[in-house]
C-alpha positions as CSV (number, residue, x, y, z in Angstrom):
1,X,69.0,98.7,78.0
2,X,69.6,102.2,76.8
3,X,72.9,104.1,77.1
4,X,71.7,106.1,80.1
5,X,70.9,103.0,82.2
6,X,74.2,101.4,81.2
7,X,76.0,104.5,82.5
8,X,74.1,104.3,85.8
9,X,75.0,100.6,86.2
10,X,78.6,101.4,85.5
11,X,78.6,104.2,88.0
12,X,77.1,102.0,90.7
13,X,79.7,99.3,90.0
14,X,82.4,101.8,90.2
15,X,81.1,103.1,93.6
16,X,81.0,99.5,95.0
17,X,84.6,98.9,93.8
18,X,85.7,102.2,95.3
19,X,83.9,101.5,98.6
20,X,85.7,98.1,98.8
21,X,89.1,99.6,97.9
22,X,88.8,102.4,100.4
23,X,87.2,100.7,103.3
24,X,87.6,97.0,102.8
25,X,85.3,94.0,102.8
26,X,83.8,94.8,106.1
27,X,82.3,98.1,104.7
28,X,80.1,96.1,102.3
29,X,76.8,94.5,103.2
30,X,76.3,90.9,102.2
31,X,74.2,91.8,99.2
32,X,76.9,94.3,98.1
33,X,79.6,91.7,98.4
34,X,77.6,89.4,96.1
35,X,76.8,92.3,93.8
36,X,80.5,93.1,93.5
37,X,81.4,89.5,92.7
38,X,78.6,89.2,90.2
39,X,79.8,92.2,88.3
40,X,82.7,90.1,87.1
41,X,80.4,87.4,85.7
42,X,77.4,89.4,84.5
43,X,78.1,92.5,82.4
44,X,75.9,95.4,81.6
45,X,73.1,94.4,83.8
46,X,72.0,95.4,87.3
47,X,73.0,92.6,89.6
48,X,71.6,93.9,92.8
49,X,68.2,92.1,92.4
50,X,70.1,88.8,91.7
51,X,72.3,89.3,94.8
52,X,69.2,90.0,97.0
53,X,67.3,87.0,95.5
54,X,70.3,84.8,96.4
55,X,70.3,86.0,100.0
56,X,66.5,85.6,100.2
57,X,66.7,82.0,99.0
58,X,69.9,80.8,100.8
59,X,69.5,83.0,103.9
60,X,73.2,84.2,104.2
61,X,76.3,84.7,102.3
62,X,77.6,81.4,103.6
63,X,74.4,79.8,102.4
64,X,74.9,81.1,98.9
65,X,78.5,80.0,98.8
66,X,77.6,76.5,100.2
67,X,74.8,76.0,97.7
68,X,75.2,73.6,94.7
69,X,75.6,75.0,91.2
70,X,72.2,73.6,90.2
71,X,70.5,75.3,93.1
72,X,72.2,78.6,92.4
73,X,71.1,78.4,88.7
74,X,67.5,78.2,89.9
75,X,67.7,81.9,90.9
76,X,66.4,84.1,88.2
77,X,69.2,86.0,86.4
78,X,72.0,83.6,87.5
79,X,73.4,81.4,84.8
80,X,76.0,78.6,85.2
81,X,79.1,80.8,84.7
82,X,78.0,83.1,87.5
83,X,77.2,80.1,89.8
84,X,80.6,78.7,89.0
85,X,82.3,82.0,90.0
86,X,80.5,81.9,93.4
87,X,81.7,78.3,93.9
88,X,85.2,79.2,93.0
89,X,85.2,82.1,95.5
90,X,84.3,79.7,98.3
């Protein structure tokens, strides 16, 4: 990843955090909620595709949070540490 794409990812992450801080959790779509959570476990990488893949596989935010660690790890881009974070949030 080059410096320009790192800056774009950081800017997007900052916008998500600001949106959450200014308008609360209800202002975020489910994939944005997952995205924001995943930014704390997956650094310097676009996590939107991972968030959307999780929702596609598990059908809802509740489905993602109810999934087992092993099931979560089957989603491309999601390692055990990230899966554990999602389980801890539940």
